[in-house]
mmCIF file as Biopython writes it, N, C-alpha, C and O atoms, coordinates in Angstrom:
data_model
#
loop_
_atom_site.group_PDB
_atom_site.id
_atom_site.type_symbol
_atom_site.label_atom_id
_atom_site.label_alt_id
_atom_site.label_comp_id
_atom_site.label_asym_id
_atom_site.label_entity_id
_atom_site.label_seq_id
_atom_site.pdbx_PDB_ins_code
_atom_site.Cartn_x
_atom_site.Cartn_y
_atom_site.Cartn_z
_atom_site.occupancy
_atom_site.B_iso_or_equiv
_atom_site.auth_seq_id
_atom_site.auth_asym_id
_atom_site.pdbx_PDB_model_num
ATOM 1   N N  . UNK A ? 1  ? 0.811   -1.189  0.000   1.0 0.0 1  A 1 
ATOM 2   C CA . UNK A ? 1  ? 0.000   0.000   0.000   1.0 0.0 1  A 1 
ATOM 3   C C  . UNK A ? 1  ? 0.857   1.256   0.000   1.0 0.0 1  A 1 
ATOM 4   O O  . UNK A ? 1  ? 0.324   2.361   -0.104  1.0 0.0 1  A 1 
ATOM 5   N N  . UNK A ? 2  ? 2.133   1.115   0.111   1.0 0.0 2  A 1 
ATOM 6   C CA . UNK A ? 2  ? 3.014   2.266   0.183   1.0 0.0 2  A 1 
ATOM 7   C C  . UNK A ? 2  ? 3.029   3.137   -1.050  1.0 0.0 2  A 1 
ATOM 8   O O  . UNK A ? 2  ? 3.351   4.322   -0.956  1.0 0.0 2  A 1 
ATOM 9   N N  . UNK A ? 3  ? 2.689   2.588   -2.213  1.0 0.0 3  A 1 
ATOM 10  C CA . UNK A ? 3  ? 2.724   3.355   -3.451  1.0 0.0 3  A 1 
ATOM 11  C C  . UNK A ? 3  ? 1.421   4.105   -3.722  1.0 0.0 3  A 1 
ATOM 12  O O  . UNK A ? 3  ? 1.338   4.870   -4.683  1.0 0.0 3  A 1 
ATOM 13  N N  . UNK A ? 4  ? 0.426   3.898   -2.901  1.0 0.0 4  A 1 
ATOM 14  C CA . UNK A ? 4  ? -0.870  4.533   -3.115  1.0 0.0 4  A 1 
ATOM 15  C C  . UNK A ? 4  ? -0.841  5.992   -2.678  1.0 0.0 4  A 1 
ATOM 16  O O  . UNK A ? 4  ? -0.101  6.353   -1.762  1.0 0.0 4  A 1 
ATOM 17  N N  . UNK A ? 5  ? -1.647  6.839   -3.334  1.0 0.0 5  A 1 
ATOM 18  C CA . UNK A ? 5  ? -1.778  8.226   -2.870  1.0 0.0 5  A 1 
ATOM 19  C C  . UNK A ? 5  ? -2.291  8.244   -1.428  1.0 0.0 5  A 1 
ATOM 20  O O  . UNK A ? 5  ? -3.048  7.360   -1.028  1.0 0.0 5  A 1 
ATOM 21  N N  . UNK A ? 6  ? -1.888  9.233   -0.661  1.0 0.0 6  A 1 
ATOM 22  C CA . UNK A ? 6  ? -2.209  9.253   0.768   1.0 0.0 6  A 1 
ATOM 23  C C  . UNK A ? 6  ? -3.713  9.271   1.035   1.0 0.0 6  A 1 
ATOM 24  O O  . UNK A ? 6  ? -4.169  8.669   2.007   1.0 0.0 6  A 1 
ATOM 25  N N  . UNK A ? 7  ? -4.484  9.942   0.198   1.0 0.0 7  A 1 
ATOM 26  C CA . UNK A ? 7  ? -5.937  9.977   0.392   1.0 0.0 7  A 1 
ATOM 27  C C  . UNK A ? 7  ? -6.524  8.578   0.230   1.0 0.0 7  A 1 
ATOM 28  O O  . UNK A ? 7  ? -7.362  8.161   1.029   1.0 0.0 7  A 1 
ATOM 29  N N  . UNK A ? 8  ? -6.092  7.858   -0.792  1.0 0.0 8  A 1 
ATOM 30  C CA . UNK A ? 8  ? -6.571  6.496   -1.044  1.0 0.0 8  A 1 
ATOM 31  C C  . UNK A ? 8  ? -6.088  5.569   0.071   1.0 0.0 8  A 1 
ATOM 32  O O  . UNK A ? 8  ? -6.840  4.726   0.559   1.0 0.0 8  A 1 
ATOM 33  N N  . UNK A ? 9  ? -4.846  5.732   0.462   1.0 0.0 9  A 1 
ATOM 34  C CA . UNK A ? 9  ? -4.269  4.911   1.540   1.0 0.0 9  A 1 
ATOM 35  C C  . UNK A ? 9  ? -5.112  5.037   2.808   1.0 0.0 9  A 1 
ATOM 36  O O  . UNK A ? 9  ? -5.405  4.036   3.461   1.0 0.0 9  A 1 
ATOM 37  N N  . UNK A ? 10 ? -5.499  6.253   3.154   1.0 0.0 10 A 1 
ATOM 38  C CA . UNK A ? 10 ? -6.309  6.485   4.347   1.0 0.0 10 A 1 
ATOM 39  C C  . UNK A ? 10 ? -7.675  5.822   4.225   1.0 0.0 10 A 1 
ATOM 40  O O  . UNK A ? 10 ? -8.138  5.181   5.169   1.0 0.0 10 A 1 
ATOM 41  N N  . UNK A ? 11 ? -8.324  5.970   3.073   1.0 0.0 11 A 1 
ATOM 42  C CA . UNK A ? 11 ? -9.645  5.362   2.873   1.0 0.0 11 A 1 
ATOM 43  C C  . UNK A ? 11 ? -9.582  3.844   2.985   1.0 0.0 11 A 1 
ATOM 44  O O  . UNK A ? 11 ? -10.429 3.223   3.627   1.0 0.0 11 A 1 
ATOM 45  N N  . UNK A ? 12 ? -8.568  3.254   2.354   1.0 0.0 12 A 1 
ATOM 46  C CA . UNK A ? 12 ? -8.425  1.797   2.388   1.0 0.0 12 A 1 
ATOM 47  C C  . UNK A ? 12 ? -8.118  1.324   3.806   1.0 0.0 12 A 1 
ATOM 48  O O  . UNK A ? 12 ? -8.670  0.321   4.259   1.0 0.0 12 A 1 
ATOM 49  N N  . UNK A ? 13 ? -7.250  2.032   4.499   1.0 0.0 13 A 1 
ATOM 50  C CA . UNK A ? 13 ? -6.906  1.655   5.880   1.0 0.0 13 A 1 
ATOM 51  C C  . UNK A ? 13 ? -8.139  1.656   6.776   1.0 0.0 13 A 1 
ATOM 52  O O  . UNK A ? 13 ? -8.326  0.748   7.585   1.0 0.0 13 A 1 
ATOM 53  N N  . UNK A ? 14 ? -8.971  2.673   6.629   1.0 0.0 14 A 1 
ATOM 54  C CA . UNK A ? 14 ? -10.199 2.735   7.432   1.0 0.0 14 A 1 
ATOM 55  C C  . UNK A ? 14 ? -11.120 1.558   7.133   1.0 0.0 14 A 1 
ATOM 56  O O  . UNK A ? 14 ? -11.689 0.959   8.046   1.0 0.0 14 A 1 
ATOM 57  N N  . UNK A ? 15 ? -11.262 1.232   5.856   1.0 0.0 15 A 1 
ATOM 58  C CA . UNK A ? 15 ? -12.142 0.117   5.483   1.0 0.0 15 A 1 
ATOM 59  C C  . UNK A ? 15 ? -11.605 -1.210  6.009   1.0 0.0 15 A 1 
ATOM 60  O O  . UNK A ? 15 ? -12.371 -2.058  6.466   1.0 0.0 15 A 1 
ATOM 61  N N  . UNK A ? 16 ? -10.286 -1.387  5.944   1.0 0.0 16 A 1 
ATOM 62  C CA . UNK A ? 16 ? -9.692  -2.625  6.462   1.0 0.0 16 A 1 
ATOM 63  C C  . UNK A ? 16 ? -9.906  -2.719  7.972   1.0 0.0 16 A 1 
ATOM 64  O O  . UNK A ? 16 ? -10.265 -3.781  8.480   1.0 0.0 16 A 1 
ATOM 65  N N  . UNK A ? 17 ? -9.692  -1.630  8.683   1.0 0.0 17 A 1 
ATOM 66  C CA . UNK A ? 17 ? -9.892  -1.641  10.135  1.0 0.0 17 A 1 
ATOM 67  C C  . UNK A ? 17 ? -11.353 -1.892  10.498  1.0 0.0 17 A 1 
ATOM 68  O O  . UNK A ? 17 ? -11.636 -2.491  11.536  1.0 0.0 17 A 1 
ATOM 69  N N  . UNK A ? 18 ? -12.279 -1.444  9.661   1.0 0.0 18 A 1 
ATOM 70  C CA . UNK A ? 18 ? -13.702 -1.662  9.948   1.0 0.0 18 A 1 
ATOM 71  C C  . UNK A ? 18 ? -14.099 -3.128  9.798   1.0 0.0 18 A 1 
ATOM 72  O O  . UNK A ? 18 ? -15.142 -3.540  10.305  1.0 0.0 18 A 1 
ATOM 73  N N  . UNK A ? 19 ? -13.279 -3.920  9.107   1.0 0.0 19 A 1 
ATOM 74  C CA . UNK A ? 19 ? -13.568 -5.349  8.963   1.0 0.0 19 A 1 
ATOM 75  C C  . UNK A ? 19 ? -13.535 -6.066  10.309  1.0 0.0 19 A 1 
ATOM 76  O O  . UNK A ? 19 ? -14.143 -7.125  10.466  1.0 0.0 19 A 1 
ATOM 77  N N  . UNK A ? 20 ? -12.831 -5.496  11.273  1.0 0.0 20 A 1 
ATOM 78  C CA . UNK A ? 20 ? -12.767 -6.095  12.606  1.0 0.0 20 A 1 
ATOM 79  C C  . UNK A ? 20 ? -14.166 -6.176  13.229  1.0 0.0 20 A 1 
ATOM 80  O O  . UNK A ? 20 ? -14.502 -7.167  13.878  1.0 0.0 20 A 1 
ATOM 81  N N  . UNK A ? 21 ? -14.973 -5.141  13.031  1.0 0.0 21 A 1 
ATOM 82  C CA . UNK A ? 21 ? -16.329 -5.112  13.584  1.0 0.0 21 A 1 
ATOM 83  C C  . UNK A ? 21 ? -17.320 -5.884  12.726  1.0 0.0 21 A 1 
ATOM 84  O O  . UNK A ? 21 ? -18.244 -6.510  13.246  1.0 0.0 21 A 1 
ATOM 85  N N  . UNK A ? 22 ? -17.130 -5.840  11.413  1.0 0.0 22 A 1 
ATOM 86  C CA . UNK A ? 22 ? -18.055 -6.503  10.496  1.0 0.0 22 A 1 
ATOM 87  C C  . UNK A ? 22 ? -17.261 -7.051  9.312   1.0 0.0 22 A 1 
ATOM 88  O O  . UNK A ? 22 ? -17.004 -6.312  8.361   1.0 0.0 22 A 1 
ATOM 89  N N  . UNK A ? 23 ? -16.867 -8.321  9.343   1.0 0.0 23 A 1 
ATOM 90  C CA . UNK A ? 23 ? -16.036 -8.877  8.271   1.0 0.0 23 A 1 
ATOM 91  C C  . UNK A ? 23 ? -16.769 -9.053  6.938   1.0 0.0 23 A 1 
ATOM 92  O O  . UNK A ? 23 ? -16.139 -9.282  5.905   1.0 0.0 23 A 1 
ATOM 93  N N  . UNK A ? 24 ? -18.084 -8.946  6.965   1.0 0.0 24 A 1 
ATOM 94  C CA . UNK A ? 24 ? -18.869 -9.052  5.723   1.0 0.0 24 A 1 
ATOM 95  C C  . UNK A ? 24 ? -19.753 -7.817  5.576   1.0 0.0 24 A 1 
ATOM 96  O O  . UNK A ? 24 ? -20.978 -7.917  5.639   1.0 0.0 24 A 1 
ATOM 97  N N  . UNK A ? 25 ? -19.134 -6.654  5.381   1.0 0.0 25 A 1 
ATOM 98  C CA . UNK A ? 25 ? -19.926 -5.428  5.298   1.0 0.0 25 A 1 
ATOM 99  C C  . UNK A ? 25 ? -20.768 -5.390  4.026   1.0 0.0 25 A 1 
ATOM 100 O O  . UNK A ? 25 ? -20.530 -6.140  3.079   1.0 0.0 25 A 1 
ATOM 101 N N  . UNK A ? 26 ? -21.730 -4.521  4.031   1.0 0.0 26 A 1 
ATOM 102 C CA . UNK A ? 26 ? -22.549 -4.331  2.837   1.0 0.0 26 A 1 
ATOM 103 C C  . UNK A ? 26 ? -21.636 -3.929  1.685   1.0 0.0 26 A 1 
ATOM 104 O O  . UNK A ? 26 ? -20.805 -3.032  1.832   1.0 0.0 26 A 1 
ATOM 105 N N  . UNK A ? 27 ? -21.782 -4.570  0.572   1.0 0.0 27 A 1 
ATOM 106 C CA . UNK A ? 27 ? -20.942 -4.286  -0.587  1.0 0.0 27 A 1 
ATOM 107 C C  . UNK A ? 27 ? -19.789 -5.256  -0.759  1.0 0.0 27 A 1 
ATOM 108 O O  . UNK A ? 27 ? -19.221 -5.346  -1.847  1.0 0.0 27 A 1 
ATOM 109 N N  . UNK A ? 28 ? -19.427 -5.985  0.290   1.0 0.0 28 A 1 
ATOM 110 C CA . UNK A ? 28 ? -18.370 -6.994  0.158   1.0 0.0 28 A 1 
ATOM 111 C C  . UNK A ? 28 ? -18.965 -8.198  -0.556  1.0 0.0 28 A 1 
ATOM 112 O O  . UNK A ? 28 ? -20.101 -8.588  -0.289  1.0 0.0 28 A 1 
ATOM 113 N N  . UNK A ? 29 ? -18.205 -8.776  -1.453  1.0 0.0 29 A 1 
ATOM 114 C CA . UNK A ? 29 ? -18.699 -9.926  -2.208  1.0 0.0 29 A 1 
ATOM 115 C C  . UNK A ? 29 ? -17.748 -11.093 -2.085  1.0 0.0 29 A 1 
ATOM 116 O O  . UNK A ? 29 ? -16.528 -10.931 -2.097  1.0 0.0 29 A 1 
ATOM 117 N N  . UNK A ? 30 ? -18.330 -12.270 -1.966  1.0 0.0 30 A 1 
ATOM 118 C CA . UNK A ? 30 ? -17.537 -13.496 -1.975  1.0 0.0 30 A 1 
ATOM 119 C C  . UNK A ? 30 ? -17.195 -13.796 -3.424  1.0 0.0 30 A 1 
ATOM 120 O O  . UNK A ? 30 ? -18.073 -13.794 -4.286  1.0 0.0 30 A 1 
ATOM 121 N N  . UNK A ? 31 ? -15.936 -14.051 -3.692  1.0 0.0 31 A 1 
ATOM 122 C CA . UNK A ? 31 ? -15.510 -14.358 -5.054  1.0 0.0 31 A 1 
ATOM 123 C C  . UNK A ? 31 ? -15.953 -15.767 -5.420  1.0 0.0 31 A 1 
ATOM 124 O O  . UNK A ? 31 ? -15.841 -16.692 -4.616  1.0 0.0 31 A 1 
ATOM 125 N N  . UNK A ? 32 ? -16.442 -15.917 -6.605  1.0 0.0 32 A 1 
ATOM 126 C CA . UNK A ? 32 ? -16.951 -17.224 -7.027  1.0 0.0 32 A 1 
ATOM 127 C C  . UNK A ? 32 ? -15.830 -18.249 -7.086  1.0 0.0 32 A 1 
ATOM 128 O O  . UNK A ? 32 ? -14.708 -17.946 -7.492  1.0 0.0 32 A 1 
ATOM 129 N N  . UNK A ? 33 ? -16.146 -19.427 -6.685  1.0 0.0 33 A 1 
ATOM 130 C CA . UNK A ? 33 ? -15.251 -20.596 -6.673  1.0 0.0 33 A 1 
ATOM 131 C C  . UNK A ? 33 ? -14.019 -20.431 -5.773  1.0 0.0 33 A 1 
ATOM 132 O O  . UNK A ? 33 ? -13.063 -21.198 -5.885  1.0 0.0 33 A 1 
ATOM 133 N N  . UNK A ? 34 ? -14.044 -19.446 -4.893  1.0 0.0 34 A 1 
ATOM 134 C CA . UNK A ? 34 ? -12.934 -19.262 -3.955  1.0 0.0 34 A 1 
ATOM 135 C C  . UNK A ? 34 ? -13.502 -18.885 -2.592  1.0 0.0 34 A 1 
ATOM 136 O O  . UNK A ? 34 ? -14.644 -18.437 -2.490  1.0 0.0 34 A 1 
ATOM 137 N N  . UNK A ? 35 ? -12.723 -19.062 -1.577  1.0 0.0 35 A 1 
ATOM 138 C CA . UNK A ? 35 ? -13.131 -18.682 -0.225  1.0 0.0 35 A 1 
ATOM 139 C C  . UNK A ? 35 ? -12.595 -17.298 0.115   1.0 0.0 35 A 1 
ATOM 140 O O  . UNK A ? 35 ? -12.150 -17.053 1.236   1.0 0.0 35 A 1 
ATOM 141 N N  . UNK A ? 36 ? -12.641 -16.408 -0.845  1.0 0.0 36 A 1 
ATOM 142 C CA . UNK A ? 36 ? -12.106 -15.063 -0.671  1.0 0.0 36 A 1 
ATOM 143 C C  . UNK A ? 36 ? -13.213 -14.039 -0.860  1.0 0.0 36 A 1 
ATOM 144 O O  . UNK A ? 36 ? -14.223 -14.290 -1.518  1.0 0.0 36 A 1 
ATOM 145 N N  . UNK A ? 37 ? -12.991 -12.882 -0.262  1.0 0.0 37 A 1 
ATOM 146 C CA . UNK A ? 37 ? -13.945 -11.790 -0.371  1.0 0.0 37 A 1 
ATOM 147 C C  . UNK A ? 37 ? -13.276 -10.588 -1.010  1.0 0.0 37 A 1 
ATOM 148 O O  . UNK A ? 37 ? -12.058 -10.421 -0.948  1.0 0.0 37 A 1 
ATOM 149 N N  . UNK A ? 38 ? -14.108 -9.749  -1.629  1.0 0.0 38 A 1 
ATOM 150 C CA . UNK A ? 38 ? -13.627 -8.536  -2.275  1.0 0.0 38 A 1 
ATOM 151 C C  . UNK A ? 38 ? -14.356 -7.355  -1.666  1.0 0.0 38 A 1 
ATOM 152 O O  . UNK A ? 38 ? -15.574 -7.379  -1.492  1.0 0.0 38 A 1 
ATOM 153 N N  . UNK A ? 39 ? -13.601 -6.332  -1.347  1.0 0.0 39 A 1 
ATOM 154 C CA . UNK A ? 39 ? -14.159 -5.098  -0.825  1.0 0.0 39 A 1 
ATOM 155 C C  . UNK A ? 39 ? -13.755 -3.978  -1.769  1.0 0.0 39 A 1 
ATOM 156 O O  . UNK A ? 39 ? -12.570 -3.799  -2.048  1.0 0.0 39 A 1 
ATOM 157 N N  . UNK A ? 40 ? -14.722 -3.228  -2.260  1.0 0.0 40 A 1 
ATOM 158 C CA . UNK A ? 40 ? -14.444 -2.125  -3.181  1.0 0.0 40 A 1 
ATOM 159 C C  . UNK A ? 40 ? -14.214 -0.841  -2.407  1.0 0.0 40 A 1 
ATOM 160 O O  . UNK A ? 40 ? -14.968 -0.500  -1.496  1.0 0.0 40 A 1 
ATOM 161 N N  . UNK A ? 41 ? -13.152 -0.131  -2.788  1.0 0.0 41 A 1 
ATOM 162 C CA . UNK A ? 41 ? -12.862 1.186   -2.231  1.0 0.0 41 A 1 
ATOM 163 C C  . UNK A ? 41 ? -12.521 2.068   -3.422  1.0 0.0 41 A 1 
ATOM 164 O O  . UNK A ? 41 ? -11.352 2.206   -3.782  1.0 0.0 41 A 1 
ATOM 165 N N  . UNK A ? 42 ? -13.532 2.660   -4.030  1.0 0.0 42 A 1 
ATOM 166 C CA . UNK A ? 42 ? -13.335 3.428   -5.256  1.0 0.0 42 A 1 
ATOM 167 C C  . UNK A ? 42 ? -12.857 2.511   -6.365  1.0 0.0 42 A 1 
ATOM 168 O O  . UNK A ? 42 ? -13.480 1.481   -6.627  1.0 0.0 42 A 1 
ATOM 169 N N  . UNK A ? 43 ? -11.759 2.868   -7.022  1.0 0.0 43 A 1 
ATOM 170 C CA . UNK A ? 43 ? -11.184 2.041   -8.087  1.0 0.0 43 A 1 
ATOM 171 C C  . UNK A ? 43 ? -10.240 0.974   -7.545  1.0 0.0 43 A 1 
ATOM 172 O O  . UNK A ? 43 ? -9.620  0.246   -8.320  1.0 0.0 43 A 1 
ATOM 173 N N  . UNK A ? 44 ? -10.127 0.874   -6.238  1.0 0.0 44 A 1 
ATOM 174 C CA . UNK A ? 44 ? -9.218  -0.084  -5.619  1.0 0.0 44 A 1 
ATOM 175 C C  . UNK A ? 44 ? -10.006 -1.230  -4.996  1.0 0.0 44 A 1 
ATOM 176 O O  . UNK A ? 44 ? -11.179 -1.087  -4.651  1.0 0.0 44 A 1 
ATOM 177 N N  . UNK A ? 45 ? -9.334  -2.370  -4.860  1.0 0.0 45 A 1 
ATOM 178 C CA . UNK A ? 45 ? -9.960  -3.558  -4.300  1.0 0.0 45 A 1 
ATOM 179 C C  . UNK A ? 45 ? -9.104  -4.102  -3.166  1.0 0.0 45 A 1 
ATOM 180 O O  . UNK A ? 45 ? -7.875  -4.074  -3.221  1.0 0.0 45 A 1 
ATOM 181 N N  . UNK A ? 46 ? -9.780  -4.594  -2.143  1.0 0.0 46 A 1 
ATOM 182 C CA . UNK A ? 46 ? -9.139  -5.268  -1.020  1.0 0.0 46 A 1 
ATOM 183 C C  . UNK A ? 46 ? -9.622  -6.711  -1.073  1.0 0.0 46 A 1 
ATOM 184 O O  . UNK A ? 46 ? -10.824 -6.965  -1.000  1.0 0.0 46 A 1 
ATOM 185 N N  . UNK A ? 47 ? -8.702  -7.652  -1.198  1.0 0.0 47 A 1 
ATOM 186 C CA . UNK A ? 47 ? -9.046  -9.071  -1.222  1.0 0.0 47 A 1 
ATOM 187 C C  . UNK A ? 47 ? -8.634  -9.681  0.114   1.0 0.0 47 A 1 
ATOM 188 O O  . UNK A ? 47 ? -7.525  -9.457  0.599   1.0 0.0 47 A 1 
ATOM 189 N N  . UNK A ? 48 ? -9.547  -10.455 0.698   1.0 0.0 48 A 1 
ATOM 190 C CA . UNK A ? 48 ? -9.264  -11.006 2.020   1.0 0.0 48 A 1 
ATOM 191 C C  . UNK A ? 48 ? -10.009 -12.313 2.235   1.0 0.0 48 A 1 
ATOM 192 O O  . UNK A ? 48 ? -10.952 -12.644 1.516   1.0 0.0 48 A 1 
ATOM 193 N N  . UNK A ? 49 ? -9.559  -13.044 3.244   1.0 0.0 49 A 1 
ATOM 194 C CA . UNK A ? 49 ? -10.222 -14.280 3.650   1.0 0.0 49 A 1 
ATOM 195 C C  . UNK A ? 49 ? -10.698 -14.117 5.089   1.0 0.0 49 A 1 
ATOM 196 O O  . UNK A ? 49 ? -10.191 -13.288 5.845   1.0 0.0 49 A 1 
ATOM 197 N N  . UNK A ? 50 ? -11.681 -14.930 5.440   1.0 0.0 50 A 1 
ATOM 198 C CA . UNK A ? 50 ? -12.233 -14.900 6.792   1.0 0.0 50 A 1 
ATOM 199 C C  . UNK A ? 50 ? -12.145 -16.301 7.381   1.0 0.0 50 A 1 
ATOM 200 O O  . UNK A ? 50 ? -12.624 -17.269 6.791   1.0 0.0 50 A 1 
ATOM 201 N N  . UNK A ? 51 ? -11.529 -16.392 8.545   1.0 0.0 51 A 1 
ATOM 202 C CA . UNK A ? 51 ? -11.487 -17.646 9.299   1.0 0.0 51 A 1 
ATOM 203 C C  . UNK A ? 51 ? -12.408 -17.455 10.502  1.0 0.0 51 A 1 
ATOM 204 O O  . UNK A ? 51 ? -11.985 -16.973 11.553  1.0 0.0 51 A 1 
ATOM 205 N N  . UNK A ? 52 ? -13.675 -17.840 10.331  1.0 0.0 52 A 1 
ATOM 206 C CA . UNK A ? 52 ? -14.665 -17.639 11.395  1.0 0.0 52 A 1 
ATOM 207 C C  . UNK A ? 52 ? -14.332 -18.429 12.653  1.0 0.0 52 A 1 
ATOM 208 O O  . UNK A ? 52 ? -14.578 -17.964 13.766  1.0 0.0 52 A 1 
ATOM 209 N N  . UNK A ? 53 ? -13.779 -19.609 12.480  1.0 0.0 53 A 1 
ATOM 210 C CA . UNK A ? 53 ? -13.478 -20.471 13.626  1.0 0.0 53 A 1 
ATOM 211 C C  . UNK A ? 53 ? -12.499 -19.798 14.585  1.0 0.0 53 A 1 
ATOM 212 O O  . UNK A ? 53 ? -12.674 -19.857 15.802  1.0 0.0 53 A 1 
ATOM 213 N N  . UNK A ? 54 ? -11.467 -19.157 14.030  1.0 0.0 54 A 1 
ATOM 214 C CA . UNK A ? 54 ? -10.440 -18.516 14.850  1.0 0.0 54 A 1 
ATOM 215 C C  . UNK A ? 54 ? -10.574 -16.997 14.900  1.0 0.0 54 A 1 
ATOM 216 O O  . UNK A ? 54 ? -9.736  -16.322 15.497  1.0 0.0 54 A 1 
ATOM 217 N N  . UNK A ? 55 ? -11.621 -16.457 14.280  1.0 0.0 55 A 1 
ATOM 218 C CA . UNK A ? 55 ? -11.866 -15.006 14.235  1.0 0.0 55 A 1 
ATOM 219 C C  . UNK A ? 55 ? -10.676 -14.246 13.661  1.0 0.0 55 A 1 
ATOM 220 O O  . UNK A ? 55 ? -10.188 -13.283 14.252  1.0 0.0 55 A 1 
ATOM 221 N N  . UNK A ? 56 ? -10.214 -14.709 12.479  1.0 0.0 56 A 1 
ATOM 222 C CA . UNK A ? 56 ? -9.065  -14.080 11.827  1.0 0.0 56 A 1 
ATOM 223 C C  . UNK A ? 56 ? -9.463  -13.624 10.430  1.0 0.0 56 A 1 
ATOM 224 O O  . UNK A ? 56 ? -10.063 -14.376 9.663   1.0 0.0 56 A 1 
ATOM 225 N N  . UNK A ? 57 ? -9.118  -12.375 10.113  1.0 0.0 57 A 1 
ATOM 226 C CA . UNK A ? 57 ? -9.301  -11.835 8.769   1.0 0.0 57 A 1 
ATOM 227 C C  . UNK A ? 57 ? -7.909  -11.619 8.203   1.0 0.0 57 A 1 
ATOM 228 O O  . UNK A ? 57 ? -7.078  -10.953 8.820   1.0 0.0 57 A 1 
ATOM 229 N N  . UNK A ? 58 ? -7.655  -12.184 7.025   1.0 0.0 58 A 1 
ATOM 230 C CA . UNK A ? 58 ? -6.349  -12.049 6.388   1.0 0.0 58 A 1 
ATOM 231 C C  . UNK A ? 58 ? -6.506  -11.274 5.093   1.0 0.0 58 A 1 
ATOM 232 O O  . UNK A ? 58 ? -7.135  -11.752 4.149   1.0 0.0 58 A 1 
ATOM 233 N N  . UNK A ? 59 ? -5.933  -10.075 5.046   1.0 0.0 59 A 1 
ATOM 234 C CA . UNK A ? 59 ? -5.924  -9.274  3.824   1.0 0.0 59 A 1 
ATOM 235 C C  . UNK A ? 59 ? -4.694  -9.698  3.051   1.0 0.0 59 A 1 
ATOM 236 O O  . UNK A ? 59 ? -3.577  -9.593  3.558   1.0 0.0 59 A 1 
ATOM 237 N N  . UNK A ? 60 ? -4.884  -10.182 1.817   1.0 0.0 60 A 1 
ATOM 238 C CA . UNK A ? 60 ? -3.743  -10.668 1.055   1.0 0.0 60 A 1 
ATOM 239 C C  . UNK A ? 60 ? -3.469  -9.873  -0.205  1.0 0.0 60 A 1 
ATOM 240 O O  . UNK A ? 60 ? -2.445  -10.096 -0.851  1.0 0.0 60 A 1 
ATOM 241 N N  . UNK A ? 61 ? -4.339  -8.959  -0.578  1.0 0.0 61 A 1 
ATOM 242 C CA . UNK A ? 61 ? -4.068  -8.139  -1.760  1.0 0.0 61 A 1 
ATOM 243 C C  . UNK A ? 61 ? -4.832  -6.826  -1.663  1.0 0.0 61 A 1 
ATOM 244 O O  . UNK A ? 61 ? -6.001  -6.790  -1.281  1.0 0.0 61 A 1 
ATOM 245 N N  . UNK A ? 62 ? -4.141  -5.754  -2.019  1.0 0.0 62 A 1 
ATOM 246 C CA . UNK A ? 62 ? -4.745  -4.434  -2.138  1.0 0.0 62 A 1 
ATOM 247 C C  . UNK A ? 62 ? -4.171  -3.836  -3.402  1.0 0.0 62 A 1 
ATOM 248 O O  . UNK A ? 62 ? -2.952  -3.782  -3.568  1.0 0.0 62 A 1 
ATOM 249 N N  . UNK A ? 63 ? -5.038  -3.386  -4.296  1.0 0.0 63 A 1 
ATOM 250 C CA . UNK A ? 63 ? -4.526  -2.800  -5.524  1.0 0.0 63 A 1 
ATOM 251 C C  . UNK A ? 63 ? -5.623  -2.244  -6.394  1.0 0.0 63 A 1 
ATOM 252 O O  . UNK A ? 63 ? -6.810  -2.363  -6.093  1.0 0.0 63 A 1 
ATOM 253 N N  . UNK A ? 64 ? -5.198  -1.633  -7.479  1.0 0.0 64 A 1 
ATOM 254 C CA . UNK A ? 64 ? -6.141  -1.087  -8.445  1.0 0.0 64 A 1 
ATOM 255 C C  . UNK A ? 64 ? -6.919  -2.226  -9.074  1.0 0.0 64 A 1 
ATOM 256 O O  . UNK A ? 64 ? -6.393  -3.327  -9.236  1.0 0.0 64 A 1 
ATOM 257 N N  . UNK A ? 65 ? -8.154  -1.969  -9.426  1.0 0.0 65 A 1 
ATOM 258 C CA . UNK A ? 65 ? -9.024  -3.033  -9.942  1.0 0.0 65 A 1 
ATOM 259 C C  . UNK A ? 65 ? -8.489  -3.697  -11.197 1.0 0.0 65 A 1 
ATOM 260 O O  . UNK A ? 65 ? -8.810  -4.856  -11.460 1.0 0.0 65 A 1 
ATOM 261 N N  . UNK A ? 66 ? -7.677  -2.988  -11.980 1.0 0.0 66 A 1 
ATOM 262 C CA . UNK A ? 66 ? -7.094  -3.588  -13.192 1.0 0.0 66 A 1 
ATOM 263 C C  . UNK A ? 66 ? -6.041  -4.632  -12.864 1.0 0.0 66 A 1 
ATOM 264 O O  . UNK A ? 66 ? -5.818  -5.556  -13.646 1.0 0.0 66 A 1 
ATOM 265 N N  . UNK A ? 67 ? -5.395  -4.494  -11.719 1.0 0.0 67 A 1 
ATOM 266 C CA . UNK A ? 67 ? -4.218  -5.313  -11.428 1.0 0.0 67 A 1 
ATOM 267 C C  . UNK A ? 67 ? -4.393  -6.320  -10.298 1.0 0.0 67 A 1 
ATOM 268 O O  . UNK A ? 67 ? -3.650  -7.299  -10.235 1.0 0.0 67 A 1 
ATOM 269 N N  . UNK A ? 68 ? -5.342  -6.109  -9.416  1.0 0.0 68 A 1 
ATOM 270 C CA . UNK A ? 68 ? -5.404  -6.890  -8.181  1.0 0.0 68 A 1 
ATOM 271 C C  . UNK A ? 68 ? -5.765  -8.357  -8.404  1.0 0.0 68 A 1 
ATOM 272 O O  . UNK A ? 68 ? -5.382  -9.201  -7.595  1.0 0.0 68 A 1 
ATOM 273 N N  . UNK A ? 69 ? -6.481  -8.684  -9.462  1.0 0.0 69 A 1 
ATOM 274 C CA . UNK A ? 69 ? -6.910  -10.069 -9.674  1.0 0.0 69 A 1 
ATOM 275 C C  . UNK A ? 69 ? -5.875  -10.914 -10.412 1.0 0.0 69 A 1 
ATOM 276 O O  . UNK A ? 69 ? -6.081  -12.115 -10.584 1.0 0.0 69 A 1 
ATOM 277 N N  . UNK A ? 70 ? -4.792  -10.328 -10.842 1.0 0.0 70 A 1 
ATOM 278 C CA . UNK A ? 70 ? -3.755  -11.056 -11.599 1.0 0.0 70 A 1 
ATOM 279 C C  . UNK A ? 70 ? -2.904  -11.908 -10.705 1.0 0.0 70 A 1 
ATOM 280 O O  . UNK A ? 70 ? -1.990  -12.582 -11.181 1.0 0.0 70 A 1 
#
């Protein structure tokens, strides 16, 4: 996330931190055929997994929508 503009970085950071209270917020979508979720933040995407058993959210990708799914 270091290469992102500071305004975008702040927005994404807030959304990631909000996952602690609600790991499946309105607008988050489960990716088909995978156990991963996508969160939209403008033109950027946050990809993450949820381990309900251990109450762990793992963010594994943050990037522009053109590049994050590659």
